[in-house]
C-alpha positions as CSV (number, residue, x, y, z in Angstrom):
1,X,0.2,0.2,-0.2
2,X,1.2,3.5,-0.9
3,X,0.8,5.9,1.3
4,X,-0.3,9.6,0.0
5,X,1.8,12.3,-0.4
6,X,1.4,15.8,1.2
7,X,2.9,19.2,1.2
8,X,5.0,19.7,4.3
9,X,5.9,23.3,5.9
10,X,9.9,23.3,7.1
11,X,10.9,25.6,9.7
12,X,12.8,27.6,7.1
13,X,9.2,27.9,5.3
14,X,10.3,26.2,2.4
15,X,7.4,24.0,1.0
16,X,8.7,20.3,0.0
17,X,7.2,17.3,-0.9
18,X,7.6,14.5,1.7
19,X,5.7,10.7,2.1
20,X,4.0,10.0,5.0
21,X,5.8,7.0,5.2
22,X,9.0,8.6,6.0
23,X,7.1,10.8,8.5
24,X,6.5,8.0,10.7
25,X,9.3,5.9,9.9
26,X,11.2,6.9,12.9
27,X,8.1,7.2,15.2
28,X,7.7,3.7,14.3
29,X,11.1,3.0,14.7
30,X,10.6,4.6,18.5
31,X,7.5,2.5,19.6
32,X,9.1,-0.8,18.4
33,X,12.2,-0.1,20.6
34,X,10.2,0.7,23.6
35,X,7.9,-2.0,23.4
36,X,11.5,-4.3,22.9
37,X,12.6,-2.5,26.3
38,X,9.3,-3.1,27.6
39,X,9.6,-7.1,26.7
40,X,13.0,-7.7,28.1
41,X,11.9,-5.8,31.3
42,X,8.6,-8.0,31.5
43,X,10.4,-11.1,33.1
44,X,12.3,-9.1,35.8
45,X,9.0,-7.2,36.6
46,X,6.9,-10.6,36.9
47,X,9.7,-12.0,39.5
48,X,9.7,-8.5,41.7
49,X,5.2,-8.9,41.6
50,X,5.9,-12.4,42.7
51,X,8.6,-12.3,45.4
52,X,6.1,-9.5,46.6
53,X,2.8,-12.0,46.6
54,X,4.8,-14.8,47.6
55,X,6.3,-13.0,50.9
56,X,2.5,-11.3,51.6
57,X,0.3,-14.2,50.7
58,X,2.2,-17.8,50.5
59,X,3.4,-19.7,47.8
60,X,-0.4,-22.1,48.3
61,X,-2.1,-18.8,48.2
62,X,-0.9,-16.9,45.7
63,X,-2.4,-17.5,42.0
64,X,-0.7,-16.8,38.7
65,X,-3.0,-14.1,37.6
66,X,-2.6,-12.4,41.0
67,X,1.1,-12.2,39.6
68,X,0.4,-11.4,36.1
69,X,-1.9,-8.4,37.1
70,X,0.5,-7.1,39.4
71,X,2.4,-7.4,37.1
72,X,0.8,-5.5,34.4
73,X,0.2,-8.4,32.0
74,X,-1.8,-11.2,31.3
75,X,-1.9,-15.0,32.4
76,X,-0.7,-15.7,29.1
77,X,1.9,-13.5,29.1
78,X,3.3,-14.8,32.8
79,X,3.1,-18.8,31.1
80,X,5.2,-17.3,28.1
81,X,8.2,-16.5,30.7
82,X,7.8,-19.6,33.6
83,X,5.4,-22.6,32.8
84,X,4.3,-23.0,36.4
85,X,3.9,-21.3,39.3
86,X,6.4,-23.5,40.8
87,X,8.5,-22.4,37.7
88,X,7.8,-18.5,39.1
89,X,9.1,-19.6,42.7
90,X,12.0,-21.1,41.3
91,X,13.2,-18.1,39.7
92,X,12.2,-16.1,42.1
93,X,14.8,-17.9,44.6
94,X,17.6,-17.7,42.2
95,X,17.3,-14.3,41.8
96,X,17.0,-13.2,45.0
97,X,19.4,-15.6,47.0
98,X,20.6,-18.6,45.2
99,X,22.2,-17.0,42.3
100,X,24.3,-14.5,45.3
101,X,26.4,-17.7,46.4
102,X,28.7,-17.4,43.2
103,X,29.8,-13.6,44.3
104,X,30.0,-15.2,47.9
105,X,32.4,-17.8,47.1
106,X,34.9,-15.3,45.5
107,X,34.4,-12.9,48.3
108,X,35.4,-16.1,50.1
109,X,38.5,-16.6,47.9
110,X,40.1,-12.8,48.3
111,X,39.1,-11.9,52.0
112,X,42.3,-11.4,53.4
113,X,41.5,-10.2,57.0
114,X,41.2,-13.2,59.9
115,X,38.7,-15.9,60.0
116,X,36.9,-13.9,62.9
117,X,36.5,-11.4,60.8
118,X,35.1,-12.5,58.1
119,X,32.3,-14.4,60.0
120,X,31.6,-11.1,61.0
121,X,31.7,-10.3,57.8
122,X,30.0,-12.9,56.3
123,X,26.8,-13.1,58.6
124,X,26.7,-9.1,58.0
125,X,26.8,-9.3,54.4
126,X,24.0,-12.2,54.2
127,X,21.9,-9.9,56.3
128,X,22.3,-6.6,54.4
129,X,21.8,-8.5,50.8
130,X,19.2,-11.1,51.5
131,X,17.8,-10.7,55.5
132,X,16.8,-7.1,55.0
133,X,15.5,-7.6,52.3
134,X,11.9,-8.8,51.1
135,X,13.3,-12.2,50.1
136,X,13.8,-13.0,53.2
137,X,10.5,-13.6,53.5
138,X,11.0,-16.7,51.1
139,X,12.9,-18.2,54.3
140,X,10.0,-18.2,56.6
141,X,7.6,-19.5,53.8
142,X,9.8,-22.5,53.1
143,X,9.6,-23.2,57.1
144,X,5.8,-23.1,56.9
145,X,4.8,-24.7,54.0
146,X,7.8,-27.1,52.8
147,X,6.1,-29.9,54.0
148,X,3.5,-29.4,51.4
149,X,5.1,-29.0,48.5
150,X,8.2,-31.7,48.8
151,X,9.8,-30.9,45.3
152,X,9.9,-27.2,46.2
153,X,11.8,-28.2,49.8
154,X,14.0,-30.3,47.6
155,X,14.9,-27.4,45.2
156,X,15.1,-25.1,48.0
157,X,17.3,-28.0,50.1
158,X,19.7,-27.8,46.7
159,X,19.6,-24.7,45.6
160,X,19.8,-22.7,49.4
161,X,20.5,-24.7,51.9
162,X,23.2,-27.2,51.0
163,X,25.5,-24.0,49.6
164,X,24.8,-21.6,52.4
165,X,26.1,-25.0,55.0
166,X,29.3,-25.9,52.4
167,X,30.1,-22.2,52.7
168,X,29.8,-22.0,56.0
169,X,31.7,-25.3,56.7
170,X,34.3,-23.5,54.7
171,X,34.8,-20.4,56.8
172,X,35.1,-22.8,60.0
173,X,37.6,-24.8,58.0
174,X,39.7,-21.7,57.1
175,X,40.0,-20.8,60.6
176,X,41.0,-24.7,62.1
177,X,43.7,-24.6,59.1
178,X,45.3,-20.9,60.5
179,X,44.9,-22.8,64.1
180,X,42.3,-19.8,64.6
181,X,39.6,-22.0,65.8
182,X,39.9,-25.6,68.0
183,X,38.9,-28.6,65.7
184,X,35.3,-29.2,66.1
185,X,32.5,-31.2,64.6
186,X,31.5,-29.1,61.3
187,X,28.7,-31.2,60.6
188,X,26.6,-29.5,63.6
189,X,29.0,-26.3,64.1
190,X,27.4,-24.9,60.9
191,X,24.0,-24.4,62.9
192,X,25.7,-22.3,65.3
193,X,26.1,-19.4,62.5
194,X,22.5,-20.7,60.7
195,X,20.5,-20.4,63.8
196,X,21.2,-16.9,65.3
197,X,20.2,-15.3,61.4
198,X,17.0,-17.7,61.4
199,X,15.8,-16.0,64.5
200,X,16.8,-12.7,63.2
201,X,14.1,-13.8,59.9
202,X,11.5,-14.5,62.3
203,X,12.1,-11.8,63.9
204,X,11.7,-9.7,61.8
205,X,8.6,-11.2,60.1
206,X,6.8,-12.2,62.7
207,X,7.1,-9.3,64.9
208,X,5.8,-9.8,68.7
209,X,6.1,-13.8,68.5
210,X,10.0,-13.5,69.0
211,X,10.7,-10.1,70.6
212,X,8.5,-7.7,73.0
213,X,6.5,-5.5,70.1
214,X,8.1,-2.1,71.6
215,X,11.3,-3.7,71.1
216,X,13.9,-2.8,68.5
217,X,15.9,-5.2,67.4
218,X,19.2,-3.9,66.0
219,X,20.6,-6.5,63.0
220,X,24.5,-5.1,63.7
221,X,23.9,-5.2,67.5
222,X,22.7,-8.4,67.2
223,X,25.2,-10.0,64.7
224,X,28.1,-8.7,66.7
225,X,26.7,-10.3,69.9
226,X,25.9,-13.6,68.2
227,X,29.4,-14.0,66.8
228,X,31.6,-13.3,70.2
229,X,29.2,-15.5,72.0
230,X,29.9,-17.8,69.2
231,X,34.1,-17.4,69.2
232,X,34.1,-16.5,73.0
233,X,31.4,-18.4,74.4
234,X,30.0,-16.6,78.1
235,X,32.1,-18.2,80.7
236,X,35.1,-16.5,81.9
237,X,36.9,-20.0,81.4
238,X,35.3,-22.5,79.3
239,X,35.5,-25.7,80.3
240,X,37.1,-29.1,79.1
241,X,34.3,-31.6,77.8
242,X,34.9,-34.6,79.1
243,X,32.7,-37.4,77.5
244,X,32.2,-40.5,80.4
245,X,32.2,-43.8,78.8
246,X,30.0,-46.9,80.5
247,X,32.6,-48.4,83.2
């Protein structure tokens, strides 16, 4: 189809004849670029909307159409990017939590301070990048709903729990190898670092349950206190533990 030709007056007041197709081509190109940029942004917008709803309502109560509506797209568009609600949830976990283990591993390799300093840095960094963000609600969600969704529980174990424990083991082993820490049962020692952080998450998402409603828990002071207790204990002089066997 050939568009008609009209006279167009330029700013120089010189009248020229130009096809409308040439006039609208730049506009069409700009709109195409805008649509492409919008298309590229959609997965991120869907993940943000899904994170909000999963944390607010839980996995079971969140519907795919709610996620799509909050992201400003149709339900069909959501399924173009994610095949199911389960796959959407996995993508949210990878985007906000498990995808960070690579950078944490790199930081472990380049850290130059003492292992005690590394432990403090690790716990504070985790809080700043995950715990203090909305993504920490995923941990609470898994604690309450994992038994109802064994596939997601297995996924979370593989993507978050095991890599987290592995990283903590490496930190503790570093301390042992450098003679900064005494030998310990690493299978159980890792939970000495995990448990305080789980409590911090629960206190954030369950106000009034873990701490008094009028108490403001300072995460940095809390972490410093936990690290100090882990490293030095509470006794002025910690006694040696002796295991008594049967006579």
